[in-house]
C-alpha positions as CSV (number, residue, x, y, z in Angstrom):
1,M,-113.5,7.3,-2.8
2,R,-116.4,5.3,-1.1
3,V,-116.0,1.5,-0.6
4,L,-118.8,-0.8,0.6
5,L,-117.8,-4.4,1.6
6,L,-120.6,-6.9,1.5
7,T,-121.1,-10.7,2.5
8,P,-123.6,-12.1,0.0
9,P,-126.2,-14.7,1.1
10,M,-126.0,-17.2,2.7
11,T,-123.6,-17.7,5.6
12,Q,-123.9,-18.5,9.3
13,L,-126.8,-16.7,10.9
14,N,-125.4,-16.3,14.4
15,T,-122.5,-14.1,13.7
16,P,-121.0,-12.1,10.8
17,Y,-118.6,-13.8,8.5
18,P,-115.3,-12.1,9.4
19,A,-113.8,-11.2,6.0
20,T,-115.4,-7.8,5.7
21,A,-114.6,-7.0,9.4
22,Y,-110.9,-7.8,8.7
23,L,-110.8,-5.8,5.5
24,T,-112.7,-2.8,7.0
25,G,-110.3,-2.6,9.8
26,F,-107.3,-2.7,7.6
27,L,-108.5,-0.3,4.9
28,R,-109.6,2.3,7.5
29,A,-106.0,2.1,8.9
30,H,-104.1,2.0,5.6
31,G,-106.4,3.2,2.8
32,G,-105.6,6.9,2.9
33,P,-107.5,10.0,4.1
34,D,-109.7,10.2,1.0
35,L,-111.1,6.7,1.6
36,H,-114.4,6.0,3.3
37,V,-115.0,2.3,4.1
38,A,-118.3,0.8,5.2
39,Q,-119.6,-2.7,5.5
40,A,-123.0,-4.4,5.5
41,D,-124.4,-7.9,5.6
42,P,-127.1,-8.5,3.0
43,A,-127.2,-12.2,4.0
44,I,-128.6,-11.6,7.4
45,E,-131.0,-9.0,6.0
46,L,-132.2,-11.4,3.4
47,F,-132.9,-14.0,6.1
48,L,-134.9,-11.6,8.2
49,R,-137.0,-10.5,5.2
50,V,-137.8,-14.1,4.2
51,F,-138.7,-15.1,7.8
52,S,-141.1,-12.3,8.2
53,R,-144.9,-12.2,8.4
54,D,-145.3,-10.2,5.3
55,T,-143.2,-12.4,3.0
56,L,-144.7,-15.6,4.3
57,A,-148.1,-14.3,4.0
58,T,-147.4,-13.7,0.3
59,V,-146.1,-17.3,0.1
60,L,-149.1,-18.7,1.7
61,D,-151.5,-16.9,-0.7
62,E,-149.5,-18.2,-3.7
63,L,-149.4,-21.8,-2.4
64,R,-153.2,-21.7,-1.6
65,E,-153.8,-20.7,-5.3
66,R,-151.6,-23.5,-6.5
67,A,-153.4,-26.1,-4.2
68,A,-156.8,-24.8,-5.7
69,E,-155.5,-25.2,-9.2
70,M,-154.4,-28.7,-8.4
71,G,-157.7,-29.6,-6.8
72,L,-156.2,-30.6,-3.4
73,D,-158.7,-31.0,-0.5
74,E,-158.2,-29.5,2.9
75,S,-155.8,-32.4,3.9
76,F,-153.5,-31.2,1.1
77,E,-152.4,-34.8,0.6
78,G,-150.1,-35.1,-2.4
79,A,-148.2,-31.8,-1.6
80,P,-144.6,-32.1,-0.3
81,A,-144.7,-32.4,3.5
82,P,-143.4,-28.8,4.3
83,I,-145.9,-27.3,2.0
84,A,-148.8,-29.4,3.2
85,H,-147.9,-28.4,6.8
86,F,-147.7,-24.8,5.9
87,L,-151.0,-24.8,4.2
88,R,-152.7,-26.6,7.2
89,H,-151.2,-24.3,9.8
90,G,-150.4,-21.1,7.8
91,E,-152.2,-18.5,9.9
92,A,-150.7,-19.9,13.1
93,I,-147.2,-19.9,11.6
94,L,-147.7,-16.2,10.5
95,D,-148.6,-15.3,14.1
96,V,-145.5,-16.8,15.6
97,V,-142.7,-16.4,13.1
98,E,-141.5,-12.9,13.9
99,P,-141.7,-13.6,17.7
100,A,-139.8,-16.8,17.2
101,V,-137.1,-15.0,15.3
102,R,-136.9,-12.2,18.0
103,F,-136.4,-15.0,20.6
104,L,-133.5,-16.5,18.7
105,Q,-132.0,-13.0,18.4
106,G,-132.1,-12.8,22.2
107,R,-134.6,-10.1,22.2
108,D,-137.5,-11.8,24.0
109,P,-136.1,-14.5,26.3
110,T,-139.4,-14.9,28.3
111,L,-140.9,-16.7,25.3
112,A,-138.7,-19.7,26.2
113,L,-141.4,-20.9,28.6
114,R,-144.2,-20.9,26.0
115,I,-141.9,-22.5,23.3
116,A,-140.5,-25.2,25.6
117,G,-144.0,-25.9,26.9
118,G,-145.2,-27.1,23.5
119,R,-148.2,-26.3,21.4
120,W,-147.2,-22.7,20.7
121,L,-145.0,-23.4,17.7
122,P,-146.8,-25.4,14.9
123,E,-144.6,-28.4,14.7
124,G,-143.8,-29.7,11.1
125,P,-141.7,-32.5,9.6
126,R,-138.5,-31.4,11.3
127,F,-140.0,-32.3,14.7
128,E,-140.6,-36.0,13.8
129,A,-137.3,-37.1,15.1
130,L,-138.1,-35.5,18.4
131,R,-141.5,-37.0,18.5
132,A,-139.9,-40.4,17.8
133,N,-137.1,-39.9,20.4
134,D,-138.5,-37.9,23.4
135,D,-135.5,-39.3,25.5
136,N,-133.1,-37.3,23.4
137,V,-134.5,-34.0,24.4
138,A,-134.6,-35.1,28.0
139,W,-130.9,-36.2,27.6
140,A,-129.9,-32.9,26.0
141,F,-131.7,-30.4,28.3
142,G,-132.9,-32.0,31.4
143,A,-135.6,-30.6,33.6
144,L,-134.0,-27.1,34.0
145,G,-132.8,-26.4,30.4
146,T,-136.0,-24.5,29.4
147,Y,-134.2,-21.8,27.5
148,D,-131.9,-24.1,25.6
149,Q,-134.7,-26.4,24.8
150,A,-136.8,-23.5,23.5
151,K,-134.0,-22.6,21.2
152,H,-133.7,-26.0,19.8
153,L,-137.5,-26.1,19.1
154,A,-137.5,-22.6,17.6
155,S,-134.6,-23.7,15.4
156,L,-136.5,-26.7,14.1
157,F,-139.4,-24.4,13.5
158,L,-137.2,-22.2,11.2
159,D,-135.9,-25.4,9.5
160,D,-139.4,-26.3,8.6
161,L,-139.9,-22.8,7.0
162,A,-136.6,-23.1,5.2
163,D,-137.8,-26.4,3.7
164,L,-141.0,-24.7,2.8
165,V,-139.2,-21.8,1.0
166,R,-137.0,-24.3,-0.9
167,E,-139.8,-26.6,-1.8
168,G,-142.5,-24.0,-2.7
169,V,-140.6,-20.7,-3.6
170,D,-137.0,-21.2,-4.5
171,P,-135.2,-24.5,-4.8
172,R,-131.9,-22.8,-4.3
173,F,-132.6,-21.5,-0.8
174,E,-131.2,-23.0,2.4
175,L,-130.6,-21.5,5.8
176,S,-126.8,-21.2,5.4
177,R,-126.3,-21.4,1.7
178,Y,-127.9,-20.1,-1.5
179,G,-127.6,-21.8,-4.9
180,E,-124.7,-24.0,-3.7
181,K,-125.2,-26.6,-6.3
182,L,-124.8,-24.0,-9.1
183,A,-121.3,-23.3,-8.1
184,A,-119.7,-26.3,-6.4
185,S,-116.7,-27.2,-8.7
186,A,-118.6,-25.9,-11.7
187,P,-116.4,-26.0,-14.8
188,S,-118.8,-23.8,-16.7
189,F,-120.5,-20.5,-15.8
190,D,-123.6,-21.6,-17.8
191,P,-125.7,-22.7,-14.8
192,I,-125.1,-19.4,-12.9
193,Q,-125.8,-17.3,-16.0
194,E,-129.0,-19.3,-16.8
195,A,-130.2,-18.8,-13.2
196,L,-129.4,-15.1,-13.4
197,D,-131.3,-14.7,-16.7
198,A,-134.4,-16.7,-15.6
199,D,-137.4,-15.0,-14.2
200,P,-136.5,-14.0,-10.6
201,T,-137.9,-15.9,-7.6
202,L,-139.4,-14.1,-4.6
203,V,-136.1,-14.6,-2.8
204,D,-134.3,-13.0,-5.8
205,E,-136.6,-10.1,-5.7
206,L,-136.0,-9.6,-2.0
207,L,-132.2,-9.6,-2.5
208,D,-132.5,-7.1,-5.5
209,G,-134.5,-4.8,-3.2
210,I,-131.8,-5.1,-0.4
211,T,-129.1,-4.2,-3.0
212,E,-131.0,-1.1,-4.1
213,E,-131.4,0.0,-0.6
214,L,-127.6,-0.4,0.0
215,L,-126.7,1.6,-3.0
216,E,-129.0,4.4,-1.9
217,A,-127.7,4.4,1.7
218,H,-124.0,4.2,0.9
219,A,-123.6,5.6,-2.5
220,P,-120.3,3.6,-3.1
221,D,-117.7,4.0,-5.9
222,V,-116.6,0.5,-5.3
223,I,-118.3,-2.6,-3.9
224,G,-116.3,-5.5,-2.6
225,L,-118.0,-8.9,-2.4
226,T,-116.5,-11.7,-0.2
227,V,-117.3,-15.1,-1.5
228,P,-116.1,-17.7,1.0
229,F,-118.2,-20.8,-0.1
230,P,-120.1,-22.1,-3.0
231,G,-123.3,-21.1,-1.3
232,N,-122.4,-17.5,-1.6
233,V,-121.6,-17.4,-5.3
234,Y,-125.0,-17.0,-6.8
235,G,-126.0,-14.4,-4.2
236,A,-122.8,-12.5,-5.1
237,F,-123.6,-12.5,-8.8
238,R,-127.2,-11.5,-8.1
239,I,-126.0,-8.5,-6.1
240,A,-123.4,-7.5,-8.7
241,R,-126.1,-7.8,-11.5
242,A,-128.4,-5.6,-9.6
243,V,-125.6,-3.1,-9.0
244,K,-124.8,-3.0,-12.7
245,A,-128.4,-2.4,-13.6
246,L,-128.8,0.4,-11.2
247,R,-125.3,2.0,-11.1
248,P,-123.3,0.8,-13.9
249,D,-120.5,3.2,-12.9
250,V,-119.9,1.5,-9.5
251,K,-116.9,-0.9,-9.8
252,V,-117.5,-4.4,-8.4
253,V,-114.6,-6.6,-7.1
254,V,-115.0,-10.1,-5.9
255,G,-112.6,-12.3,-3.8
256,G,-112.7,-14.7,-0.9
257,G,-112.2,-18.4,-0.1
258,Y,-114.2,-19.8,-3.1
259,V,-112.4,-17.6,-5.5
260,N,-109.0,-18.5,-4.0
261,T,-109.6,-22.2,-4.3
262,E,-111.9,-22.6,-7.3
263,L,-111.3,-19.7,-9.7
264,R,-107.5,-19.7,-10.0
265,G,-107.8,-20.8,-13.7
266,L,-110.7,-18.4,-14.5
267,S,-111.0,-17.6,-18.3
268,E,-114.8,-17.1,-18.7
269,P,-115.3,-13.5,-20.1
270,R,-119.0,-13.5,-19.1
271,V,-118.1,-13.2,-15.5
272,F,-117.0,-9.7,-16.2
273,D,-120.4,-8.8,-17.5
274,H,-121.4,-8.6,-13.8
275,V,-118.1,-7.7,-11.9
276,D,-115.1,-5.8,-12.9
277,Y,-112.3,-7.4,-10.9
278,V,-111.6,-10.8,-9.3
279,T,-108.9,-10.9,-6.7
280,L,-106.9,-13.9,-5.3
281,D,-105.8,-14.8,-1.8
282,D,-105.6,-12.3,1.0
283,G,-107.5,-9.2,0.0
284,E,-105.6,-6.5,1.9
285,R,-102.9,-5.8,-0.7
286,P,-104.9,-6.5,-3.9
287,L,-107.6,-4.1,-2.7
288,V,-105.2,-1.3,-1.9
289,A,-103.5,-1.8,-5.3
290,L,-106.9,-1.8,-7.0
291,L,-107.9,1.5,-5.3
292,D,-104.6,3.0,-6.3
293,H,-105.1,1.7,-9.8
294,L,-108.6,3.4,-9.9
295,R,-107.1,6.6,-8.8
296,D,-104.2,6.3,-11.3
297,P,-104.6,3.6,-14.0
298,S,-100.8,3.6,-14.5
299,K,-100.3,1.8,-11.1
300,P,-100.4,-2.0,-11.3
301,L,-102.9,-4.4,-10.1
302,F,-101.9,-7.2,-7.7
303,R,-103.1,-10.8,-8.2
304,T,-106.3,-9.6,-10.0
305,F,-108.3,-10.9,-13.0
306,V,-109.7,-8.3,-15.3
307,R,-111.3,-8.5,-18.8
308,R,-109.6,-6.4,-21.5
309,E,-110.6,-6.5,-25.1
310,G,-112.9,-9.4,-24.5
311,R,-110.4,-11.7,-22.9
312,V,-109.6,-12.5,-19.3
313,H,-106.2,-11.4,-18.1
314,F,-104.4,-12.1,-14.8
315,E,-102.4,-9.1,-13.7
316,T,-99.9,-8.9,-10.8
317,T,-96.5,-7.4,-10.0
318,D,-93.4,-8.4,-8.0
319,A,-93.2,-4.9,-6.7
320,L,-96.0,-5.5,-4.1
321,H,-96.1,-8.0,-1.3
322,D,-98.8,-9.3,1.1
323,V,-99.3,-7.4,4.3
324,P,-97.6,-9.1,7.4
325,H,-100.0,-10.5,9.8
326,R,-98.9,-8.2,12.6
327,D,-99.7,-5.2,10.4
328,A,-103.2,-6.3,9.1
329,G,-104.9,-4.3,11.8
330,T,-107.7,-5.0,14.2
331,P,-111.0,-6.3,12.7
332,T,-114.0,-4.0,13.2
333,Y,-117.7,-4.9,13.2
334,D,-118.7,-1.2,12.9
335,G,-121.7,-1.0,10.6
336,L,-122.9,-4.6,11.0
337,P,-126.2,-5.2,12.9
338,L,-124.8,-7.4,15.8
339,D,-128.2,-7.3,17.5
340,R,-130.0,-8.9,14.6
341,Y,-128.1,-12.1,14.1
342,V,-129.9,-15.3,15.0
343,S,-128.7,-18.1,17.3
344,L,-129.7,-21.6,16.3
345,V,-129.5,-25.0,18.0
346,E,-130.4,-27.3,15.3
347,M,-128.4,-30.3,16.4
348,L,-128.1,-32.0,19.9
349,N,-124.4,-31.7,19.7
350,P,-122.5,-29.3,22.1
351,M,-119.7,-28.6,19.6
352,H,-121.9,-27.9,16.6
353,R,-123.7,-25.5,18.9
354,L,-120.6,-23.4,19.2
355,W,-120.7,-22.8,15.4
356,S,-124.3,-21.8,15.2
357,D,-125.3,-20.4,18.6
358,G,-124.1,-17.1,20.1
359,R,-122.1,-14.1,18.8
360,W,-118.4,-14.8,18.4
361,N,-115.6,-12.2,17.5
362,K,-113.3,-13.8,15.0
363,L,-109.5,-13.6,15.6
364,T,-106.5,-15.2,13.6
365,V,-103.6,-16.1,15.7
366,A,-101.3,-16.9,12.7
367,H,-101.9,-16.8,9.0
368,G,-101.5,-20.1,7.2
369,C,-100.5,-23.5,8.7
370,Y,-97.2,-24.2,10.5
371,W,-97.4,-27.9,9.5
372,K,-98.6,-27.6,5.8
373,K,-97.9,-31.2,5.0
374,C,-101.2,-33.1,5.0
375,S,-101.6,-34.7,1.6
376,F,-105.3,-34.0,1.4
377,C,-105.0,-30.3,2.1
378,D,-104.7,-27.4,-0.3
379,I,-101.1,-26.8,1.0
380,T,-100.0,-25.2,-2.3
381,L,-102.3,-22.2,-1.8
382,D,-101.5,-19.1,0.0
383,Y,-104.0,-19.4,2.8
384,I,-102.2,-22.6,3.9
385,A,-98.7,-22.3,2.6
386,R,-97.7,-18.7,3.8
387,Y,-97.2,-19.1,7.6
388,D,-97.0,-15.7,9.3
389,G,-97.7,-15.1,13.0
390,A,-98.1,-12.0,15.2
391,P,-96.8,-11.3,18.7
392,A,-99.0,-12.1,21.5
393,D,-99.2,-8.5,22.8
394,V,-100.5,-7.5,19.3
395,L,-103.2,-10.2,19.5
396,V,-104.2,-9.3,23.0
397,D,-104.5,-5.6,22.0
398,R,-106.8,-6.6,19.2
399,I,-108.9,-8.6,21.6
400,E,-109.3,-5.7,24.0
401,S,-110.3,-3.5,21.0
402,M,-112.9,-5.9,19.7
403,V,-114.4,-6.4,23.3
404,R,-114.7,-2.6,23.7
405,E,-116.4,-2.3,20.4
406,T,-118.8,-5.2,20.4
407,G,-119.3,-5.8,24.2
408,V,-118.8,-9.5,23.4
409,T,-115.9,-11.5,25.2
410,G,-116.3,-14.7,23.2
411,F,-113.7,-15.4,20.5
412,H,-113.4,-18.1,17.8
413,L,-109.9,-18.5,16.7
414,V,-110.2,-19.1,12.9
415,D,-106.7,-20.4,12.3
416,E,-106.2,-23.4,10.0
417,A,-104.4,-24.9,13.0
418,A,-103.4,-22.6,15.9
419,P,-99.7,-23.1,16.7
420,P,-99.1,-24.4,20.3
421,A,-96.3,-22.0,21.0
422,A,-98.4,-19.0,20.0
423,L,-101.3,-20.3,22.0
424,R,-99.1,-20.6,25.1
425,A,-97.8,-17.0,24.7
426,L,-101.4,-15.8,24.0
427,A,-102.7,-17.5,27.1
428,M,-99.9,-16.1,29.3
429,R,-100.6,-12.6,28.1
430,L,-104.3,-13.0,28.7
431,L,-103.7,-14.1,32.3
432,E,-100.9,-11.6,32.9
433,R,-103.1,-8.7,31.7
434,R,-106.2,-10.1,33.5
435,I,-108.3,-10.2,30.5
436,A,-111.2,-12.5,30.8
437,I,-112.5,-14.0,27.5
438,T,-114.1,-17.3,26.4
439,W,-112.3,-18.8,23.3
440,W,-112.2,-21.9,21.1
441,G,-110.5,-22.9,17.9
442,N,-108.8,-25.6,15.7
443,I,-105.5,-27.3,16.5
444,R,-103.4,-30.3,15.4
445,F,-103.5,-33.1,18.0
446,E,-99.7,-32.9,18.5
447,K,-97.6,-34.0,21.4
448,T,-96.7,-30.4,22.2
449,F,-100.2,-30.0,23.8
450,T,-99.1,-31.5,27.2
451,P,-101.4,-31.7,30.3
452,E,-99.6,-28.6,31.6
453,L,-100.2,-26.6,28.4
454,T,-103.8,-27.6,28.2
455,Q,-104.4,-26.6,31.8
456,L,-102.8,-23.2,31.0
457,L,-105.0,-22.7,27.9
458,A,-108.2,-23.6,30.0
459,R,-107.2,-21.1,32.6
460,S,-107.0,-18.4,29.9
461,G,-110.5,-19.1,28.7
462,C,-110.3,-22.1,26.3
463,V,-113.6,-24.0,26.4
464,A,-113.3,-26.2,23.2
465,I,-111.0,-27.3,20.6
466,S,-111.4,-29.2,17.3
467,G,-108.8,-31.2,15.4
468,G,-108.2,-33.8,12.7
469,L,-108.1,-37.4,13.7
470,E,-109.3,-38.2,10.2
471,V,-109.2,-41.9,9.5
472,A,-108.0,-43.1,13.0
473,S,-105.6,-45.5,11.2
474,D,-101.8,-45.2,11.7
475,R,-101.1,-46.4,8.1
476,L,-103.4,-43.9,6.6
477,L,-102.3,-41.1,8.9
478,A,-98.7,-41.7,7.7
479,L,-99.9,-41.7,4.1
480,M,-101.7,-38.4,4.8
481,E,-98.4,-37.1,6.4
482,K,-100.6,-36.0,9.3
483,G,-97.8,-36.1,11.7
484,V,-99.7,-37.8,14.4
485,T,-100.6,-41.3,15.6
486,V,-103.8,-42.5,17.1
487,E,-102.2,-43.2,20.5
488,Q,-100.8,-39.7,20.5
489,V,-104.2,-38.2,19.7
490,A,-105.7,-40.2,22.6
491,R,-103.2,-38.6,25.0
492,V,-103.6,-35.1,23.7
493,T,-107.4,-35.2,23.6
494,R,-107.5,-36.7,27.1
495,A,-105.3,-33.9,28.4
496,F,-107.7,-31.4,27.0
497,S,-110.7,-33.4,28.4
498,D,-109.1,-33.6,31.8
499,A,-108.7,-29.7,31.6
500,N,-112.6,-29.5,31.0
501,V,-112.1,-28.5,27.5
502,M,-114.6,-29.9,25.0
503,V,-113.0,-31.9,22.2
504,H,-114.4,-32.3,18.6
505,A,-112.6,-34.6,16.2
506,Y,-112.8,-34.2,12.5
507,L,-113.0,-37.7,11.0
508,M,-112.6,-38.8,7.4
509,Y,-113.5,-41.9,5.4
510,G,-113.0,-42.9,1.8
511,F,-109.4,-41.9,1.8
512,P,-107.3,-43.5,-1.2
513,T,-106.6,-47.2,-0.7
514,E,-108.7,-47.3,2.5
515,T,-110.2,-50.8,3.0
516,T,-113.4,-52.0,4.7
517,Q,-111.2,-53.5,7.4
518,E,-109.5,-50.3,8.0
519,T,-112.8,-48.4,8.2
520,V,-114.2,-50.8,10.8
521,D,-110.9,-50.5,12.7
522,S,-111.1,-46.7,12.6
523,L,-114.6,-46.8,14.1
524,E,-113.4,-49.1,16.8
525,R,-110.7,-46.6,17.8
526,V,-113.2,-43.8,17.8
527,R,-115.5,-45.9,20.0
528,Q,-112.7,-46.4,22.5
529,L,-111.8,-42.6,22.4
530,F,-115.5,-41.9,23.5
531,V,-115.4,-44.6,26.2
532,E,-112.2,-43.2,27.6
533,G,-113.6,-39.6,27.7
534,C,-111.0,-38.3,25.1
535,I,-113.5,-36.8,22.7
536,H,-117.0,-35.5,23.1
537,S,-118.1,-34.7,19.5
538,G,-117.1,-35.6,16.0
539,F,-118.1,-35.5,12.4
540,W,-117.4,-37.9,9.6
541,H,-116.4,-36.2,6.2
542,R,-116.2,-38.0,2.9
543,F,-112.8,-37.6,1.4
544,A,-112.5,-35.4,-1.6
545,A,-109.5,-35.0,-3.9
546,T,-108.7,-31.3,-4.8
547,V,-106.5,-30.0,-7.5
548,H,-104.4,-27.9,-5.1
549,S,-103.6,-30.9,-2.8
550,P,-100.7,-33.3,-3.1
551,I,-103.2,-36.0,-3.8
552,G,-104.8,-34.1,-6.6
553,Q,-101.4,-33.2,-8.0
554,R,-99.6,-36.6,-7.7
555,P,-102.5,-39.1,-7.5
556,A,-100.4,-42.1,-8.5
557,L,-98.4,-41.8,-5.2
558,Y,-101.6,-42.5,-3.5
559,G,-102.8,-45.4,-5.6
560,I,-105.6,-43.6,-7.5
561,R,-106.4,-42.4,-11.0
562,L,-108.0,-39.0,-11.6
563,A,-111.0,-39.0,-13.9
564,R,-111.0,-37.1,-17.2
565,E,-112.8,-33.8,-16.8
566,P,-114.3,-31.2,-19.2
567,E,-112.2,-28.1,-19.7
568,A,-112.9,-25.7,-16.9
569,T,-113.4,-22.0,-17.8
570,F,-114.9,-21.1,-14.6
571,A,-114.5,-23.2,-11.3
572,R,-112.2,-26.2,-10.7
573,N,-111.5,-27.7,-7.4
574,E,-112.8,-31.1,-6.4
575,V,-111.9,-33.8,-8.9
576,A,-113.3,-37.3,-9.3
577,F,-111.0,-40.3,-9.1
578,T,-111.0,-44.1,-9.3
579,D,-109.6,-46.1,-6.3
580,P,-108.7,-49.7,-7.4
581,V,-109.5,-51.0,-3.8
582,G,-113.1,-50.6,-4.6
583,T,-114.4,-50.1,-1.0
584,D,-118.0,-49.3,-0.8
585,H,-117.6,-46.0,1.1
586,D,-121.2,-44.8,0.5
587,W,-122.6,-47.8,2.4
588,L,-119.9,-47.7,5.1
589,G,-120.5,-43.9,5.6
590,A,-124.1,-44.4,6.7
591,G,-122.9,-46.8,9.4
592,L,-120.2,-44.5,10.6
593,R,-122.6,-41.5,10.9
594,K,-125.1,-43.7,12.7
595,A,-122.5,-44.9,15.2
596,L,-121.2,-41.4,15.8
597,Y,-124.7,-40.0,16.4
598,N,-125.3,-42.6,19.1
599,Y,-121.8,-42.3,20.7
600,M,-122.3,-38.6,21.1
601,H,-125.5,-39.5,23.1
602,G,-123.7,-42.1,25.2
603,L,-125.4,-44.9,23.5
604,G,-124.1,-48.2,22.1
605,L,-120.6,-47.7,23.4
606,D,-120.4,-51.3,24.6
607,E,-121.6,-52.7,21.3
608,D,-119.5,-54.4,18.6
609,V,-119.0,-51.8,16.0
610,R,-120.4,-54.1,13.3
611,V,-124.0,-53.5,14.5
612,W,-124.0,-50.0,13.0
613,F,-123.7,-51.3,9.4
614,D,-127.3,-52.3,9.1
615,D,-129.8,-50.4,6.8
616,D,-132.5,-51.2,9.4
617,Q,-130.8,-49.4,12.4
618,G,-132.6,-46.3,13.6
619,H,-131.0,-43.2,15.3
620,G,-130.7,-43.0,19.0
621,R,-131.8,-46.5,19.9
622,R,-130.1,-49.6,21.0
623,P,-128.9,-51.6,17.9
624,R,-131.4,-54.3,16.9
625,R,-130.5,-57.8,15.7
626,Q,-130.1,-58.1,12.0
627,R,-133.2,-59.4,10.1
628,A,-131.6,-60.5,7.0
629,P,-128.0,-61.0,5.7
630,Q,-126.8,-58.2,3.6
631,R,-123.0,-57.6,3.5
632,I,-119.9,-59.1,5.1
633,V,-118.5,-56.8,7.7
634,P,-115.2,-57.9,9.1
635,A,-114.6,-58.0,12.8
636,T,-112.2,-55.3,14.2
637,T,-108.5,-56.2,14.5
638,V,-108.0,-53.5,17.2
639,A,-107.0,-54.6,20.7
640,P,-110.0,-53.8,22.9
641,D,-107.8,-51.8,25.4
642,L,-105.7,-49.9,22.8
643,I,-106.7,-46.4,23.9
644,A,-106.7,-47.3,27.6
645,R,-103.2,-48.5,27.2
646,A,-102.2,-45.5,25.3
647,L,-103.4,-43.3,28.1
648,R,-101.4,-45.3,30.7
649,G,-98.3,-44.9,28.4
650,E,-97.9,-48.5,27.8
651,T,-96.3,-50.0,24.7
652,K,-98.0,-52.3,22.3
653,P,-99.3,-55.6,23.7
654,A,-97.1,-58.8,23.4
655,R,-99.6,-60.0,20.7
656,E,-102.0,-58.2,18.5
657,A,-105.7,-58.7,18.9
658,R,-106.9,-61.7,16.9
659,P,-109.7,-60.8,14.5
660,A,-113.0,-62.4,15.5
661,R,-114.9,-64.5,13.0
662,A,-116.5,-62.2,10.5
663,R,-120.2,-62.2,10.5
664,R,-122.8,-60.8,8.2
665,G,-123.0,-57.1,8.9
666,R,-125.8,-54.9,10.1
């Protein structure tokens, strides 16, 4: 039996999504002697075909015809900015697009001098922020950072072209997602079916062609599609549709993170016009059970949806159990084109760069979350709830094997929250066995991460960590059952920072019952964390209630009421809700993001946090005085030395900070 595992478009461009590598490694070790398992990445292949001279030449010809039909003159005024730029500079863009991609693949580093020197890449709308803030480029790269500066400029050039494709060719296309809006918490399959039935776009035709080539090259009996995000769903069904048109005998199975969170109540029969099986949670055991079932239909399926007699059935058995993490095998990247991935530097943020720049091997220290209490998290689902570790020596053996195979010594630990005891054991084994790697991952900012432990992790190769500070409010952190306090987070993050480990904080706003005062106070605590060198990077996420979280299942305990929703036959995850507090989180969110952008550039750290809540404030510049009253923003009630005292180990002050007189906010 021949199995082909695929990642549909679109995902990260710099490194393969790890699901097929994990499953390929496992199936090759446990699938039986008659099983041949291969993997491919149509997502990176689609990107490379879209961003090629031939495809963009076709786009240019079509857009020129449209412009002529519309009677546009040579200025192309009236066309969307990305299209107008492409029409004005199309020939120059065709000349440099493939060299720019090669440069970002690391195949032609000498181009850095031409790119960074300017005037070689036609600069479109995405460059406007740079032109307005030249000091940001100097801050980020200095006089000697030519190569990194060139990567940033080449990334913006591709962003311009992605905007062009979305505006002029296919509105579903983005660099790291495809058709995301069709699938995000979509209760009905109708939008996806309508998109599949519509006339294909140029991008659709390219993906159909890639699918046909994969069928010819691998001649599979079974195709497995991993669907980690909403931005992979349309691509997965597009591939499945093409497979069924070309080879209806091939069995198509779909699984992955999106399926595990959003399709648990699947009852839409039309899904199975395109796929044969949909599996839930970890794919190892369901896939082995499915392959056994295909060999012998009397054998049971495991956590698998299937259509029988026109209706969707969920079939499983208590006789089978998930594979222990220690027995899941070593991921393998064999078959994936590691030299064709593209490193992007789209944001002047060192932590975001880790996600998008460079090739990283993916490794899981422990399955699930050892804490699994956070009220906003999907703690009822298997990927969080089932905690299962592996011995340090097993992990280090996997590391050595992956380094030998790929030649890459960089590792991204993809745990929900890597457990400190397991990280300690891993670090000690790496040092004892003299294995030099570079690694980073996600943790909880808990007190177990002492200065001694953070120094040990740094010596073992840790260069960055990320963790959830969330709302930076002790009341709301307790309501979340986060298990940390702001002062504890300050001490842990400073310990990492002192060990020269970069620290990124996940931040959240809009949590149930969060007031404007708490949001302002949260920003003040974040400001102090930057001032004290505790964190170097962060990102504000808007809170969303999900059906699998404690908040989604018991909303009254958190002071909110869920909205009525239509019956879901396809996807269901995020749910709308009403918060009686009535805080204007949309408006506050703009100020939070503005403040964080400046803090990461070292700007505005001595300013009153109220200055950021002004619609007239521009990125990267000193806050300007308000021109007209708009909203009342309360002064912070946080003591100005809260974080400094926490780092000194001092208790709370004799008296709390007295709120300053509220002024009209900016």
